[in-house]
C-alpha positions in Angstrom: 116.1 109.0 94.3 115.4 107.2 91.0 116.4 110.3 89.1 117.6 110.9 85.5 121.2 111.7 86.1 122.4 112.0 82.4 123.5 114.3 80.0 121.1 113.0 77.2 117.3 113.3 77.8 116.0 109.9 78.7 112.7 108.5 77.3 110.1 106.2 79.0 108.0 103.5 77.6 105.3 102.7 80.4 103.7 99.3 79.5 100.5 99.3 81.3 99.3 95.8 81.6 96.1 95.9 83.4 95.7 93.8 86.6 98.5 91.3 86.0 99.5 89.3 89.2 103.0 89.5 90.7 102.3 85.8 91.9 101.2 84.5 88.7 104.2 86.2 86.8 106.6 84.6 89.1 105.1 81.2 88.8 104.9 81.3 85.0 108.6 82.6 84.9 109.7 79.7 87.1 107.9 77.4 84.9 109.8 78.8 81.7 106.7 80.1 80.2 107.6 83.8 80.1 111.1 84.4 79.0 110.7 88.0 78.1 109.3 89.0 81.4 112.2 87.0 83.0 114.6 89.2 81.0 112.8 92.4 81.8 112.8 91.5 85.6 116.4 90.5 85.6 117.4 94.2 84.5 114.8 96.1 86.4 114.2 97.8 89.8 111.6 95.5 91.1 108.5 96.7 93.4 105.2 95.6 94.4 102.7 98.5 94.5 99.9 98.8 97.0 96.7 100.5 95.7 95.8 101.4 99.2 91.8 100.6 98.6 89.4 98.2 99.1 86.2 97.4 97.2 84.0 99.2 96.1 86.9 101.5 95.5 89.2 98.9 94.2 88.7 99.2 90.2 91.2 99.7 87.6 89.5 103.0 86.4 90.2 104.3 89.8 93.8 103.1 90.3 95.0 104.2 86.8 94.0 107.7 87.6 96.1 107.3 90.7 99.1 106.0 88.6 98.8 109.0 86.3 98.3 111.7 88.9 99.8 110.6 92.2 96.5 111.1 93.8 94.6 108.9 96.0 90.9 108.1 95.2 90.2 110.3 98.3 91.4 113.2 96.5 90.7 112.6 92.8 87.1 111.3 93.3 87.2 109.6 89.8 84.8 106.5 90.4 83.3 105.4 87.2 85.0 104.3 83.9 84.8 107.2 81.4 84.8 110.0 84.1 88.5 110.6 84.0 88.0 113.6 82.0 86.1 115.3 84.8 89.3 115.5 86.9 91.3 118.6 85.6 94.4 117.8 87.3 97.5 117.4 85.0 98.6 113.8 84.4 102.3 112.9 83.9 102.1 113.3 80.2 100.6 117.0 80.7 103.7 117.9 82.8 106.1 116.1 80.3 104.3 118.5 77.7 104.7 121.4 79.7 108.4 121.0 79.5 107.8 121.2 75.7 108.5 117.4 75.1 106.6 115.0 73.1 104.2 112.5 74.5 102.5 109.4 73.0 99.5 108.0 75.1 98.2 104.8 73.6 95.0 103.5 75.3 95.5 104.5 79.0 92.6 103.7 81.1 90.3 106.6 82.0 92.9 109.3 80.9 92.5 112.9 80.1 94.9 115.6 78.9 95.1 119.3 78.6 95.4 121.3 75.4 97.6 122.3 74.0 99.8 119.1 74.2 102.7 118.1 71.9 102.0 114.6 70.8 99.4 111.9 70.3 96.4 110.8 72.7 94.6 107.5 71.8 92.2 107.0 74.6 90.8 103.8 75.9 87.9 102.1 74.0 85.4 102.8 76.7 85.9 106.7 76.7 83.1 109.0 76.4 84.5 112.3 77.4 88.0 112.1 75.8 88.6 111.9 71.9 91.6 110.9 70.0 94.2 113.6 69.5 95.1 115.3 66.8 91.5 115.6 65.7 90.7 113.2 63.0 94.2 111.3 62.8 93.0 108.1 64.6 89.2 108.0 64.1 89.1 105.1 61.6 91.4 102.9 63.8 89.8 104.0 67.2 86.0 103.4 66.0 86.7 100.0 64.8 88.7 99.0 67.9 86.1 100.6 70.2 83.2 98.8 68.5 85.0 95.4 68.8 85.8 95.8 72.5 82.4 97.3 73.7 80.3 94.8 72.0 82.6 91.7 72.4 79.9 89.8 74.3 77.6 90.0 71.0 77.7 87.2 68.5 78.4 89.7 65.8 80.1 93.2 66.3 78.2 96.0 64.6 80.9 97.1 62.2 80.2 97.8 58.5 82.3 96.7 55.3 83.2 100.3 55.0 84.2 100.6 58.5 86.5 97.6 58.1 88.1 99.1 54.8 88.8 102.2 56.5 90.2 100.5 59.5 92.6 98.4 57.0 93.5 101.5 55.3 94.7 103.2 58.4 96.7 100.0 59.4 98.5 99.4 56.2 99.8 103.0 56.5 100.6 103.0 60.1 102.7 100.0 60.9 100.8 96.8 60.4 103.2 93.9 60.3 102.9 90.8 58.0 102.9 88.8 61.2 99.8 90.6 62.4 98.1 89.8 59.1 99.2 86.0 59.5 97.8 86.0 63.1 94.4 87.6 61.9 94.0 84.8 59.3 94.8 82.1 61.8 92.5 83.5 64.4 89.5 83.7 62.0 90.3 80.0 60.6 90.5 79.0 64.2 87.0 80.2 65.0 85.5 78.0 62.5 83.1 75.7 64.3 82.5 78.1 67.1 85.5 77.8 69.3 88.4 80.1 70.0 86.5 83.4 69.4 87.7 84.6 72.9 91.2 84.7 71.6 90.3 87.5 69.2 91.3 90.1 71.9 95.0 89.4 71.5 94.7 90.3 67.9 93.5 93.7 68.8 96.5 93.8 71.1 98.7 93.3 68.2 97.2 95.6 66.1 97.6 98.1 68.7 101.3 97.4 69.2 101.9 97.9 65.6 100.4 101.4 65.6 102.3 102.1 68.9 105.8 101.2 67.7 105.2 102.8 64.4 104.7 106.1 66.2 107.2 105.6 68.7 110.0 105.1 66.1 108.7 107.8 63.9 108.0 110.5 66.5 110.4 109.5 69.2 108.3 110.8 72.1 109.8 111.5 75.7 107.0 109.9 77.4 104.8 107.0 76.0 102.3 104.8 77.6 100.9 101.3 76.1 97.9 99.9 77.7 96.3 96.3 77.4 93.4 94.7 79.2 93.2 91.4 77.4 94.6 89.4 80.1 92.7 91.1 82.9 89.7 90.0 81.1 90.8 86.6 80.7 91.7 86.5 84.5 88.2 87.5 85.4 86.5 84.9 83.3 88.8 82.1 83.3 90.5 81.9 86.7 88.0 79.1 87.4 89.6 77.2 84.6 93.3 78.0 85.7 92.8 76.9 89.2 89.4 74.8 89.5 90.6 73.5 93.1 89.5 76.7 95.0 85.9 76.7 93.4 82.8 74.8 94.3 81.5 75.3 91.0 83.7 73.1 88.9 84.2 73.7 84.9 83.1 70.8 82.6 85.6 68.7 80.9 84.6 70.4 77.6 85.2 74.0 79.2 88.5 72.9 80.3 89.7 71.6 76.9 89.3 75.1 75.6 89.9 77.6 78.5 92.0 75.6 80.9 95.1 77.5 79.6 93.5 80.9 78.8 95.0 82.8 81.6 98.5 81.4 80.7 97.6 82.1 76.9 97.1 85.7 77.9 100.4 86.0 79.8 102.3 84.5 77.2 100.8 87.0 74.6 101.9 89.8 76.8 105.4 88.3 77.3 105.6 88.5 73.3 104.8 92.5 73.4 107.5 92.8 76.2 109.8 90.9 73.8 108.8 93.4 70.9 109.3 96.4 73.5 112.9 95.1 74.5 113.9 95.4 70.7 112.8 99.1 70.8 114.8 100.0 73.7 118.1 102.0 73.3 120.6 103.3 75.7 118.2 106.1 76.4 115.1 104.3 77.0 113.5 103.4 80.4 111.2 100.9 80.4 108.5 100.5 82.9 106.0 97.8 83.6 103.0 98.9 85.7 99.8 96.9 86.4 98.1 99.2 89.0 96.4 96.3 90.8 96.2 92.7 90.3 93.4 89.5 90.8 92.6 86.8 92.9 89.9 84.1 92.9 86.2 85.5 93.1 84.5 83.2 95.5 81.5 85.3 96.9 79.1 84.2 94.1 79.7 80.4 94.4 76.7 79.6 96.3 74.6 80.9 93.3 76.7 79.3 90.5 79.0 82.2 89.9 78.7 85.8 89.0 76.7 86.4 85.8 76.5 89.4 83.6 73.4 90.9 81.5 73.3 93.6 78.9 70.4 95.1 77.2 69.3 93.2 74.1 68.1 96.4 72.3 68.8 99.4 74.4 66.1 101.5 72.6 63.4 98.8 73.5 64.7 98.7 77.2 64.4 102.7 77.4 60.8 102.6 75.9 59.8 99.8 78.4 61.4 101.8 81.4 59.2 104.8 80.2 61.7 107.5 78.9 62.5 109.0 75.6 65.3 111.7 74.6 67.1 109.4 72.3 70.2 109.3 74.3 73.6 108.3 73.1 74.4 104.6 74.2 77.8 104.0 75.2 78.7 100.5 76.7 81.4 100.2 79.3 82.8 97.1 80.9 80.7 94.0 82.0 77.1 94.9 82.5 77.6 99.0 82.7 76.7 101.6 80.1 76.7 105.3 79.8 73.7 107.4 78.5 74.3 111.1 77.0 71.5 113.2 76.8 70.5 116.6 75.5 69.3 118.0 79.0 69.8 117.5 82.5 65.9 117.0 83.0 66.0 114.0 80.4 68.9 112.5 82.2 67.0 112.8 85.7 64.0 111.3 84.1 65.9 108.2 82.7 67.5 107.7 86.1 64.2 107.5 88.0 62.8 105.4 85.3 65.7 102.8 85.2 65.6 102.5 89.2 61.8 101.7 88.8 62.5 98.5 87.1 61.8 95.6 89.5 62.2 91.9 89.5 60.2 90.7 92.4 61.4 92.8 95.2 64.9 93.5 93.7 65.8 96.5 91.5 66.9 95.4 88.0 69.2 98.5 87.6 71.9 100.7 88.9 71.4 104.3 87.8 73.2 107.5 88.6 72.5 110.9 87.0 75.2 113.6 86.7 74.3 116.5 84.6 73.3 115.2 81.3 74.8 111.9 81.7 73.5 108.6 83.4 75.8 105.9 84.5 73.8 102.6 84.6 73.9 98.9 84.4 72.1 95.6 85.3 72.3 94.6 89.1 71.4 91.1 88.4 74.4 88.9 89.0 72.8 85.4 89.2 71.4 83.0 86.9 68.0 84.3 85.9 65.2 81.6 85.1 63.7 81.7 81.8 60.3 82.6 83.0 61.3 85.6 85.1 59.4 88.8 84.8 60.4 92.5 85.2 57.9 95.2 85.9 58.2 98.8 85.2 57.0 101.7 87.2 53.6 101.6 85.7 53.1 97.9 86.6 53.7 96.6 82.9 55.5 93.2 83.0 57.7 91.6 80.4 60.0 88.7 80.3 63.4 89.4 81.5 65.1 87.8 78.4 63.0 89.7 76.2 65.1 93.0 77.1 68.5 91.5 78.3 70.9 88.8 77.2 73.3 86.9 79.2 77.0 87.7 78.5 77.9 84.1 79.1 80.8 85.3 81.2 80.8 83.9 84.6 83.3 86.0 86.7 85.9 83.9 88.7 88.7 86.6 89.1 88.3 89.7 91.4 90.5 92.7 92.2 93.6 92.4 94.6 95.5 95.8 95.8 98.9 94.4 94.8 100.5 95.6 91.4 103.8 95.2 89.5 106.1 98.0 89.2 109.3 97.3 87.3 111.6 100.0 86.2 114.4 99.0 83.7 117.0 101.7 83.9 119.8 102.2 81.3 122.3 100.4 83.4 120.1 97.3 83.1 120.7 96.0 86.6 118.3 94.4 88.9 117.4 95.2 92.5 114.3 93.8 94.5 112.7 95.6 97.2 110.6 93.4 99.4 108.3 96.1 101.1 105.2 97.4 99.2 105.2 100.8 97.8 102.3 103.0 97.5 100.7 103.2 94.0 100.8 107.0 94.6 104.6 107.0 94.1 104.5 105.9 90.3 103.4 109.4 88.9 106.2 111.3 90.8 108.7 108.6 90.0 108.3 108.8 86.3 108.7 112.8 86.4 111.8 112.3 88.4 113.2 109.6 85.9 113.0 112.4 83.4 114.6 115.2 85.4 111.3 117.0 86.2 110.1 118.1 89.9 106.8 116.7 90.9 104.1 119.3 91.2 102.8 120.1 94.8 99.5 118.5 94.5 101.3 115.0 94.1 100.9 113.3 97.6 104.2 111.4 97.9 107.8 111.9 96.7 109.4 109.7 93.9 110.8 106.2 95.0 114.0 106.2 96.7 116.8 104.0 95.1 117.6 101.0 97.3 120.8 101.4 99.1 121.1 98.4 101.2 120.3 95.8 98.2 122.8 94.8 95.9 122.0 93.6 92.4 120.4 90.0 92.6 120.4 87.0 90.2 116.8 86.3 88.8 116.7 83.3 90.9 116.9 85.6 94.0 114.1 87.7 92.9 111.3 85.3 92.3 108.7 84.7 95.2 
């Protein structure tokens, strides 16, 4: 087995680069674009994971729960982003904490944790049921990042000058590098004229890495995760620009000038993060790269011009039109989805019914599911809506669609694929490649095994076995 057979306690950095594609990584390595990916692969056990699910159960907020618990969706049943806290099964970091070792969880998707825990928890920016830990430590950082991620589709992000000052104060005392400051300045200058704003996501990545590496060096945790989503987002939106040949709706010349290399840009920025991580490694550090799943071209909406997304222009105005009150907390999730938090179950049930009553012709406008005091909702219109289109509420009152919703101007062209990357760089830094896919459920027990801890009985599969028939192979022999 891939076990920790060492006298000194090993440490793990688990890089969680959401939805990177094994085939794209190999192509970009072969073209010389990703030197740090190439180096990491050349010193890793290389696996391709199988998420073992199909849509609608093929979503990162489902698969990352599997990565962290070893449970299939059939058994963990976490279906929506933000519902991870409802699963009371311990994650890998909880089990490491039970062995009285320190953990540092930085941005892991749909995560949860059990108190008491020794270490630090920074939830993903879409989290509603899990808060940063220790209490109060990350608030100024987390609130700023969360606002920028959740409201990235708006022309301006709703953060005040005071929020910005508090964020910068945190960053200057928690690891912000001069190079990151330079990147921020270049990015803001590059946005003049209305272009390049889409690149802003990688600046947030750089800031998060500065915080992650500062705590890693200072606290020396036994198990740490570092999650990034920017390249997954670029793939969803700009796959059409990366490979126009497979799409019937072709991007314009102007779009290609700005977005033609957007996906490669994302991979190169993550290559930079890997380079920084390699510099953190010592002889006691195991580095793991996991992606949970990947992507492929999304062609199912081509006949209607591609998949569009719509969000409420003013949530309160939409709720008033739908016919419910209760002043819920509004928490945007990904794409068109959002979560509403009410004071009572009755209010949540009433909101669900009212939202489901909105119609455009014969079609429902909203998805809505109430559970307890929460409602998970989102616009179900994914085609281009004509300017004069009307929606009607349950009372028969009509309003223009665009008075209540805005187009996010993000036409989806990448969709999920069950293959994922799993590279494990052991202290001996040799490379093995396994051709057969392995279950995503093996990741959690394997991480525990690497640290010398037995997997709990609830985990469904044993740790990965060390390849015995394969000899170390050069990088050229690994690429596919």
